[in-house]
C-alpha positions as CSV (number, residue, x, y, z in Angstrom):
1,M,-12.0,39.2,18.4
2,N,-9.2,36.7,18.4
3,V,-8.5,34.6,15.3
4,P,-5.5,32.2,15.6
5,L,-3.6,31.2,12.5
6,L,-4.6,27.6,13.2
7,D,-7.0,26.3,15.8
8,L,-6.1,22.6,16.5
9,K,-8.4,22.5,19.5
10,A,-11.4,23.3,17.3
11,Q,-10.3,20.5,15.0
12,F,-9.8,18.0,17.8
13,A,-13.0,18.5,19.7
14,P,-15.5,16.7,17.3
15,M,-13.3,13.6,17.1
16,K,-11.8,13.5,20.6
17,N,-13.6,10.3,21.5
18,E,-12.5,8.5,18.3
19,I,-8.9,9.5,18.8
20,M,-8.8,8.6,22.5
21,T,-10.4,5.2,21.8
22,V,-7.6,4.5,19.3
23,V,-4.9,5.7,21.7
24,E,-6.3,3.5,24.5
25,E,-6.3,0.5,22.2
26,I,-2.7,1.0,21.3
27,F,-1.8,1.3,25.0
28,D,-3.7,-1.9,25.7
29,T,-1.6,-3.7,23.1
30,Q,1.7,-1.9,24.1
31,Y,2.7,-2.1,20.4
32,F,4.2,1.3,20.0
33,I,6.8,1.0,17.2
34,L,5.6,0.0,13.7
35,G,3.2,-3.0,13.9
36,P,-0.3,-3.5,12.6
37,T,-1.5,0.1,13.3
38,V,1.3,1.5,11.2
39,S,0.7,-1.1,8.4
40,N,-3.0,-0.4,8.2
41,F,-2.3,3.3,8.1
42,E,0.2,2.8,5.3
43,K,-2.4,0.9,3.2
44,K,-5.0,3.6,3.7
45,C,-2.5,6.2,2.6
46,A,-1.4,4.3,-0.5
47,K,-5.1,4.0,-1.5
48,Y,-5.7,7.7,-0.7
49,V,-2.7,9.0,-2.7
50,G,-3.1,6.4,-5.4
51,T,0.3,4.6,-5.3
52,E,1.2,1.0,-5.0
53,F,3.2,1.5,-1.8
54,A,3.3,3.9,1.1
55,L,5.8,3.8,4.0
56,G,5.3,5.6,7.3
57,V,8.4,7.4,8.6
58,S,9.4,9.6,11.5
59,S,9.0,13.1,9.8
60,G,8.6,14.9,6.6
61,T,12.3,15.7,6.7
62,D,13.2,12.0,7.2
63,A,10.9,11.2,4.2
64,L,13.1,13.3,2.0
65,I,16.3,11.9,3.5
66,I,15.3,8.2,3.1
67,A,14.1,8.8,-0.4
68,L,17.4,10.3,-1.4
69,M,19.2,7.4,0.4
70,A,17.2,4.9,-1.6
71,L,18.4,6.6,-4.8
72,D,22.0,6.2,-3.6
73,I,22.7,9.9,-3.5
74,K,26.3,10.5,-2.6
75,P,28.6,13.3,-1.6
76,G,29.2,15.5,-4.6
77,D,26.0,14.7,-6.4
78,E,23.8,17.7,-7.4
79,I,20.1,17.9,-6.7
80,I,18.0,20.7,-8.3
81,T,15.3,22.4,-6.2
82,T,13.8,25.7,-5.2
83,P,15.2,28.2,-2.7
84,Y,11.7,29.3,-1.7
85,T,10.6,26.4,0.5
86,F,11.0,25.1,4.1
87,F,14.6,24.4,5.1
88,A,14.2,20.6,5.1
89,T,14.0,20.5,1.3
90,A,17.6,21.6,0.8
91,G,18.8,20.6,4.3
92,S,18.0,16.9,3.4
93,I,20.2,17.2,0.3
94,A,23.1,18.7,2.2
95,R,22.9,16.2,5.1
96,L,23.8,13.5,2.6
97,G,26.8,15.5,1.3
98,A,25.1,16.4,-1.9
99,K,24.8,19.9,-3.3
100,P,21.6,21.8,-3.6
101,V,21.3,23.6,-6.9
102,F,18.6,26.3,-6.8
103,V,16.2,27.4,-9.5
104,D,14.0,30.5,-9.0
105,I,10.2,30.3,-8.7
106,D,7.3,31.3,-10.8
107,P,6.1,34.6,-9.2
108,K,2.4,33.6,-9.6
109,T,2.4,30.1,-8.1
110,Y,5.6,30.3,-5.9
111,N,6.5,26.9,-7.3
112,I,9.8,26.2,-9.1
113,D,10.0,27.8,-12.6
114,V,10.2,24.7,-14.8
115,T,11.6,26.8,-17.7
116,K,14.8,27.4,-15.8
117,I,15.6,23.8,-14.8
118,E,17.5,22.5,-17.8
119,A,20.0,25.4,-17.7
120,V,21.5,24.2,-14.4
121,I,21.7,20.4,-15.2
122,T,25.3,19.1,-15.2
123,D,27.0,15.7,-15.4
124,K,26.7,15.7,-11.6
125,T,23.0,16.2,-11.4
126,K,21.2,13.1,-10.1
127,A,17.6,14.3,-9.2
128,I,15.1,17.1,-9.1
129,I,13.1,17.9,-6.0
130,P,10.0,20.0,-7.0
131,V,8.0,21.4,-4.1
132,H,4.2,21.5,-4.2
133,L,4.1,24.7,-2.2
134,Y,1.2,25.9,-0.1
135,G,-0.9,22.9,-1.2
136,Q,-0.7,23.5,-5.0
137,C,0.9,21.1,-7.3
138,V,3.9,22.3,-9.4
139,D,3.5,22.1,-13.2
140,I,4.8,18.6,-13.1
141,D,4.7,17.2,-16.6
142,P,7.5,19.3,-18.0
143,I,9.6,18.3,-15.0
144,I,9.0,14.6,-15.6
145,E,9.9,15.1,-19.3
146,I,13.2,16.8,-18.3
147,A,14.0,14.1,-15.9
148,K,13.5,11.3,-18.4
149,K,15.5,13.2,-21.1
150,N,18.4,13.6,-18.7
151,N,18.1,10.3,-16.8
152,L,17.3,12.0,-13.5
153,S,15.1,10.9,-10.6
154,V,12.2,13.0,-9.3
155,V,11.4,13.2,-5.6
156,E,8.3,15.2,-4.9
157,D,8.4,17.3,-1.8
158,A,4.6,17.1,-1.1
159,A,4.9,18.0,2.6
160,Q,2.2,20.6,2.2
161,A,0.2,18.8,-0.5
162,I,-1.5,15.6,0.5
163,G,-4.7,15.4,-1.5
164,S,-3.7,18.2,-4.0
165,K,-4.1,17.3,-7.7
166,N,-2.7,18.2,-11.1
167,K,-4.9,17.2,-14.0
168,K,-6.9,15.0,-11.5
169,R,-3.7,13.2,-10.5
170,N,-2.6,13.2,-6.9
171,A,0.6,14.8,-5.5
172,G,3.0,12.0,-4.7
173,T,2.3,9.9,-7.7
174,F,4.5,11.5,-10.3
175,G,8.1,10.8,-9.4
176,E,10.1,8.0,-8.0
177,F,9.0,9.1,-4.6
178,G,6.4,11.4,-3.0
179,C,7.4,12.8,0.5
180,F,4.7,14.0,2.9
181,S,4.8,15.6,6.4
182,F,2.4,15.0,9.2
183,F,3.6,17.9,11.4
184,P,0.6,19.0,13.5
185,S,0.0,22.2,11.4
186,K,-0.4,20.3,8.1
187,N,-3.9,19.6,6.7
188,L,-3.3,16.0,7.9
189,G,-1.4,16.6,11.1
190,G,-0.4,14.2,13.8
191,A,0.0,14.5,17.5
192,G,3.7,15.0,17.0
193,D,6.2,14.4,14.1
194,G,5.5,11.9,11.3
195,G,5.9,11.5,7.6
196,L,5.2,9.3,4.6
197,V,7.0,8.2,1.4
198,T,5.0,6.9,-1.5
199,T,6.2,5.0,-4.6
200,N,5.1,2.7,-7.4
201,D,8.4,0.9,-7.6
202,E,8.5,-2.3,-5.6
203,K,12.3,-2.5,-5.5
204,L,12.6,1.0,-4.2
205,Y,9.9,0.3,-1.7
206,D,11.7,-2.8,-0.4
207,K,14.8,-0.7,-0.1
208,L,12.9,1.9,1.9
209,V,11.6,-0.7,4.3
210,K,15.2,-1.7,5.1
211,L,16.6,1.8,5.3
212,R,13.8,2.8,7.7
213,N,15.2,0.3,10.3
214,H,18.9,0.8,10.1
215,G,19.2,-1.1,6.8
216,S,18.3,-4.3,8.7
217,Y,16.7,-7.3,7.0
218,P,16.2,-9.8,8.5
219,K,16.6,-8.5,12.0
220,Y,20.3,-7.9,13.0
221,Y,21.6,-8.5,9.5
222,H,22.6,-5.3,7.7
223,A,23.3,-5.2,4.0
224,M,23.2,-1.4,4.0
225,I,23.4,1.5,6.4
226,G,20.0,3.1,7.1
227,G,18.6,5.1,10.0
228,N,15.9,5.1,12.6
229,F,13.1,6.5,10.5
230,R,10.2,4.5,12.0
231,L,6.7,5.9,12.5
232,D,5.2,5.5,15.9
233,A,2.0,3.5,16.2
234,L,0.4,6.3,18.3
235,Q,0.9,8.7,15.4
236,A,-0.4,6.2,12.9
237,G,-3.5,5.6,15.0
238,V,-4.3,9.4,15.3
239,L,-3.6,10.0,11.7
240,S,-5.9,7.1,10.6
241,V,-8.8,8.7,12.4
242,K,-8.0,12.1,10.9
243,L,-7.6,10.7,7.3
244,E,-11.3,10.0,7.2
245,Y,-12.0,13.7,7.7
246,L,-9.3,15.0,5.3
247,N,-11.4,15.6,2.1
248,D,-14.0,17.5,4.0
249,W,-11.3,19.7,5.6
250,H,-9.9,20.3,2.1
251,E,-13.2,21.5,0.9
252,G,-13.6,23.7,4.0
253,R,-10.3,25.4,3.2
254,R,-11.3,25.8,-0.4
255,R,-14.6,27.5,0.6
256,N,-12.7,29.9,2.9
257,A,-10.2,30.7,0.1
258,A,-13.1,31.4,-2.3
259,F,-14.5,33.8,0.3
260,Y,-11.2,35.6,0.7
261,N,-10.6,35.7,-3.1
262,K,-14.0,37.3,-3.6
263,T,-13.7,39.8,-0.8
264,F,-10.2,40.9,-1.7
265,S,-11.0,41.1,-5.5
266,A,-12.0,44.8,-5.2
267,V,-8.7,45.7,-3.5
268,P,-5.9,45.9,-6.1
269,Q,-3.1,46.1,-3.4
270,I,-3.9,42.6,-2.4
271,I,-2.7,39.8,-4.7
272,T,-4.5,36.6,-3.9
273,P,-3.2,33.0,-4.6
274,E,-3.2,32.1,-8.3
275,I,-4.2,28.5,-8.8
276,L,-3.4,26.9,-12.1
277,P,-6.7,25.8,-13.9
278,E,-5.6,22.2,-14.0
279,N,-4.8,22.1,-10.3
280,Y,-6.9,21.3,-7.2
281,S,-5.3,23.2,-4.3
282,I,-5.8,22.1,-0.7
283,Y,-4.7,25.5,0.7
284,N,-2.3,24.2,3.3
285,Q,-1.6,27.9,3.5
286,Y,-3.5,30.9,2.1
287,V,-0.8,33.3,1.1
288,I,-1.4,36.9,-0.2
289,R,1.1,39.4,-1.6
290,V,0.8,42.9,-0.3
291,P,2.9,46.1,-0.4
292,N,4.6,47.3,2.8
293,R,4.1,43.7,4.1
294,D,5.8,44.2,7.4
295,E,3.6,47.1,8.3
296,V,0.5,45.1,7.3
297,L,1.7,42.2,9.4
298,T,2.1,44.4,12.5
299,K,-1.4,45.8,12.1
300,I,-3.0,42.4,11.6
301,K,-1.2,41.0,14.7
302,E,-2.3,44.0,16.7
303,A,-5.9,43.0,15.8
304,N,-5.3,39.6,17.4
305,I,-5.2,37.8,14.1
306,G,-2.7,35.0,13.6
307,C,-0.5,35.4,10.5
308,E,2.8,34.1,9.4
309,I,5.6,34.8,6.9
310,Y,6.5,31.8,4.7
311,Y,9.5,32.2,4.2
312,P,11.3,35.4,5.3
313,V,14.8,34.3,4.1
314,P,15.2,32.3,0.9
315,L,17.5,29.3,1.3
316,H,20.2,30.7,-1.0
317,L,20.6,33.6,1.5
318,Q,20.8,31.4,4.6
319,K,24.1,31.5,6.4
320,C,24.5,27.7,6.4
321,F,24.4,27.7,2.6
322,E,27.0,30.5,2.1
323,Y,29.4,27.8,0.8
324,L,27.2,27.3,-2.2
325,G,28.3,30.8,-3.5
326,Y,24.9,32.3,-4.1
327,K,24.3,36.0,-3.4
328,K,21.4,38.4,-3.1
329,G,19.9,39.1,-6.5
330,D,20.5,35.6,-7.8
331,F,16.9,34.5,-7.4
332,P,14.9,37.7,-7.5
333,E,11.4,36.2,-7.6
334,S,12.1,34.1,-4.5
335,E,13.6,37.2,-2.7
336,K,10.6,39.3,-3.7
337,A,8.1,36.7,-2.5
338,A,10.0,36.6,0.8
339,D,9.6,40.3,1.2
340,E,5.9,40.6,0.2
341,T,3.9,37.5,1.1
342,L,1.8,36.8,4.2
343,A,-0.2,33.8,5.2
344,L,-3.7,34.3,6.7
345,P,-6.0,31.9,8.7
346,I,-7.6,29.4,6.3
347,Y,-8.5,26.4,8.5
348,P,-12.0,24.9,7.9
349,E,-13.2,25.6,11.4
350,L,-13.2,29.4,10.8
351,T,-16.6,31.0,11.5
352,D,-18.1,33.4,9.1
353,E,-17.6,36.2,11.6
354,Q,-13.9,35.3,11.9
355,K,-13.4,35.3,8.2
356,Q,-15.1,38.6,7.8
357,Y,-13.0,40.1,10.6
358,V,-9.8,38.9,9.0
359,A,-10.8,40.2,5.6
360,D,-11.9,43.6,6.9
361,T,-8.7,44.0,9.0
362,V,-6.4,43.1,6.0
363,I,-8.2,45.5,3.7
364,E,-8.0,48.3,6.3
365,A,-4.3,47.5,6.9
366,V,-3.3,47.9,3.2
367,Q,-5.2,51.0,2.5
């Protein structure tokens, strides 16, 4: 049996006609950059997430960059985040000349350890970027309290978390900005790159609108320097169709996670994801922790099952961040997670036979 890590063809097949109709309509209008398709999608996203405003941008990375630009982050500023995340989280900070300041993770949730944040705040700290990793919200309330106490901004990296909740509140509604990715492998994935920034602050939203289009408003008049961060109409059209299916997909992933959790519960070598009781996880990834991870990975791949390591090298150990002065051992929980975790297929289109095959193979591999 073959079980891919993600099967986008299975996702696409039931809605092919809907998507192709939208694509054809956009080609008929020849309105490819921004325009009504993007505006309508932004309104749908703002309603879905629960914010006043939502702005479509060119990628999840650019969502982070434009959010930091809107906060006037400058060279020498410090931004606190986690080293156990996708590169863009810290890369976006560095691209603006600011300094990523890392804090280790909670070993159970893999999200930033909120108890360690205040210890690294300095007079140069300007913001905190918590990451809602793998589709589970970070313990956000203490972070918001710390930010208010120290006059810091909060930019949520919700790239993997659209629709996830903490205390029935959606990711992307807590800080000054929520930043989302529509990379094709995400729960809400486009037909290419795309992203979104959400906010409840009208002044910040107006600034985002200008920054998205080279700082221009009105056209050809530039009060600030922005970038080309525009979302294509084709992406917005495809994503608008998929958005209607998103909650059902979340529930499918949650059912599959429940199956794995139950099946693996009798095997002590397999540590399944721990979801905080106040959280609703969308399982953008289903990540287990196992001993001799690399050996298990090899056996699973030999059985034609897709699996992935998120993330094999924490950011503080990446060569490009050597200048920050961190060394191996500085963030032991992040390093341990990098050595022991493994993501399994979790997409809603998995059949019962496929799930059972994955579970049986993993159990055999660890024993």
